C-alpha positions, -999 to +999 in steps of 0.1 A: -299+779-617-310+813-627-293+828-597-260+815-610-268+823-647-293+852-647-286+859-683-303+826-694-337+831-710-361+812-686-391+809-709-401+772-711-372+761-691-380+730-671-348+723-653-310+727-653-280+709-638-250+723-619-221+706-602-200+725-577-168+707-587-171+718-623-146+744-634-124+758-662-089+748-671-061+760-693-054+732-718-019+745-726-011+749-689-022+713-682-002+699-711+029+719-701+026+707-665+023+671-676+052+675-699+075+688-671+065+660-648+071+634-675+106+648-683+114+649-646+105+612-644+129+605-673+105+604-702+120+613-736+096+633-757+102+636-795+084+665-810+077+670-847+083+633-853+056+620-876+052+583-875+056+567-909+054+530-901+049+505-872+060+469-876+056+440-852+087+421-842+093+389-823+095+408-790+076+440-796+074+468-822+096+490-845+083+525-850+097+545-879+093+583-878+107+613-894+134+617-868+145+581-865+135+547-853+122+535-819+118+500-805+093+492-779+076+462-762+043+481-760+028+509-782+000+531-771-021+548-798-031+582-785-029+599-819-062+619-816-076+628-851-049+605-867-058+575-846-073+555-874-043+560-897-018+550-869-038+519-861-040+509-898-002+506-898-007+474-877-038+462-896-062+474-870-094+493-879-102+519-853-135+538-860-123+573-853-130+601-877-117+638-876-147+662-875-143+700-876-157+719-847-160+757-847-158+783-819-168+820-821-154+848-801-175+878-790-155+907-775-167+922-742-152+937-711-141+914-683-167+905-658-176+880-630-169+844-639-199+824-650-205+787-654-200+773-688-237+771-700-250+746-725-285+748-741-293+712-747-323+722-769-300+738-795-265+726-787-252+761-782-227+766-753-211+798-739-184+806-714-168+839-704-131+843-708-111+856-679-096+884-700-129+894-714-153+883-741-173+851-746-165+819-764-195+805-781-199+771-798-224+750-817-217+715-832-238+706-862-244+668-860-246+666-898-210+679-903-191+653-923-156+640-914-127+660-928-094+677-920-103+713-928-095+735-898-106+768-913-137+783-897-168+772-916-186+803-928-220+786-924-212+782-887-219+818-880-253+816-896-262+784-878-251+799-845-271+831-851-302+811-857-299+793-823-281+815-798-311+835-788-331+805-776-314+807-742-287+834-745-305+864-760-278+888-746-253+873-771-275+885-800-264+921-792-227+913-792-206+914-824-186+883-834-149+888-841-144+864-869-106+870-869-105+856-833-128+827-840-112+794-848-118+757-856-102+724-848-107+687-851-126+664-828-116+627-830-151+612-830-163+576-827-197+563-838-211+565-803-191+596-793-173+578-765-136+571-762-119+538-770-096+525-743-082+490-742-060+464-759-064+463-797-080+429-806-055+405-822-024+427-816-008+420-782+010+450-769-009+475-789-031+497-767-058+522-778-065+554-760-084+573-787-117+590-797-123+614-769-140+640-790-139+674-772-132+658-738-095+649-744-078+674-720-105+668-693-103+630-695-065+629-700-054+623-664-080+595-659-072+579-693-035+580-685-040+562-652-062+536-669-036+529-696-008+528-671-027+502-651-034+482-682+003+481-690+016+474-655-012+453-640-029+439-671-062+455-661-075+488-649-083+487-612-094+524-609-120+524-637-144+500-653-132+502-690-158+476-702-181+503-718-150+518-736-136+485-749-126+484-786-147+453-793-180+471-785-185+482-821-183+447-836-206+435-808-231+463-815-231+471-778-232+509-780-246+537-758-247+567-781-240+601-765-266+626-779-252+658-764-221+664-786-207+698-779 
């Protein structure tokens, strides 16, 4: 592991993990590619159309939004941080809360690619940007839900207290606060996604609560939902651990490594 990441502080290190198929992706590029493929297949995408109401009808649903009205036999809730509000329009309680996550940027000259490295003792992660510099993150598990997307000033202090544990070279780099940013993770109580039919509302499918994994899990989640809609079940994946009912059943496997 140290051969791949020689900058990691080895003191007290017992083990590390690496997967040769791991990699980096451009979220905007992935979203744009999926958009182009969808449009080529005849999909109509309505941007800047905020959903105001969803009503059940005898044969499906009516969706009212700021650009008009849609009618559909099936509705998929993939509303990210707004998943709970969208589900509530149909009387469904979905345990997804928006939680702010912060990222710091440390300018540096371009260099050889490195694996994205995560210190599981502190929760700090780092990756090098292709154009130069490092993106550094830390998620405080005590951060409350909310919709504030400004960078939390306390984040820099919390990061500074932890980054040297495994990445002491970062202590020497300045943080460019103007190029740091924050966004919202749609978090569930066990930090795993919810994928499946909403209990009690036929035709309403949930694909929500992916935390920070959304763009990475999107292709698999899309296939799973497509199979639910066309086959009535997912044949590619076992969705039982992600079923919406698991919260009421108390059958949770909590993910401790929230990045």
